[in-house]
C-alpha positions, 0 to 999 in steps of 0.5 A: 861841567861846561863840557857836558853842557857843550855836549848837550847843546850839540846833541840838541842842535843835531836832533833839531836839524834832523827834525827839520830835515824830516819835516822837509822830506815829509813836505816834499813828499806832500808837494809831490803827491799834490802835483801827481794827483792833479796830473792824474786828474788832468790826464785821467791817469789811474795808475799815477793816481794809484801811486799817489794813494800808495805813497801816502803811507810814506808820509804817515810813516814820516809823521810818526818818526817826527813825533817820536823824535820831537817828544823824545827830544823835549823829554831828554833836553827840556828845551826852553823859550825859542827852542821849545816853541820850535819843537811844539810848532814842529809837532803841529806842522807835521800834523798839518803836512800829513793832512795835506798828503791826505787831501792829495790822496783824496784827489787821487782817489777821485780819478778812478771814479770819473768819466775818462772823457774829461769834458768838463771845463772846470778841470783847466781852472782846477789845474790853475788853482792847484798851481797856486796852492802848490806854491803856497805849500812850497813857500810855507815849508820854505818859511819854516826851513829858513825861519822867514817870518816875512815869507810866512806873512806873504803866504797868508795874504795869497791864500785869499786868491785860493778862496776866490778860485774856489768860489769861482769854480763852485759857481761854474760847476753848479751852473754846469750841473744845472745845464747838464744833469747827466754830468752831475756825478762827475761835477760833484767829484770836481767840487770835492777836488776844489774843496780839497785844494781850498783846504790845502791852501788853508793848511799852508796858511796854518803852517805859515802862522806857526812859523811866524809865531816861532820866529817872532813869538807873536801870533798873527791876527785872526784871519777870515777863512775862505768858507762862504754860505755857498761852499757848504755843499762841499765841506764834508770831510772825506775818509782817509 
């Protein structure tokens, strides 16, 4: 009987490691999509933007593979306690990572719709915002891979800086639109880009909160979201 149990434990460990590897690959693709989408935005590179849109299919495929493996493992291995928490968290995390990929795709879709003169001053600020957001996503995924609750907490704290960036860019673009009515359309696209970045930051924090729960068994205290009354103009969800 012990041999069977040992075999079962080994099989579960192998499936769990495979699950973690797939999530790592999916997260890496989402990070790359965000980087490339913002690079395309900054340079006006429509071909790169199109590759980001096309590459989102691979992220979706990985999500489906992770979900199938997780559900199959739960059904066959009946994990308990810490292991069950991690399996459930994995299912939630892949859904969040898929949304991060969608937001990166939505940013990339904006590139083809914008004026190629790249004259709006908000773009450099958006690039700085995206660098911070990318760091949060990377650290949140690292906290999952390393089961690092402290790193997860640091991610949630730093998300406030993303909210500050968003509010600053919002005010900048509204002022720009008032002073330059001819650029209202392009400014509106950038508002959606800023909102997408802000939402990616929130999703990175969601991952961190799930990691903290998996590692400690305790939920983080409810945090204030970055939404403000002035941000309502750019909260509509875009089609995938």
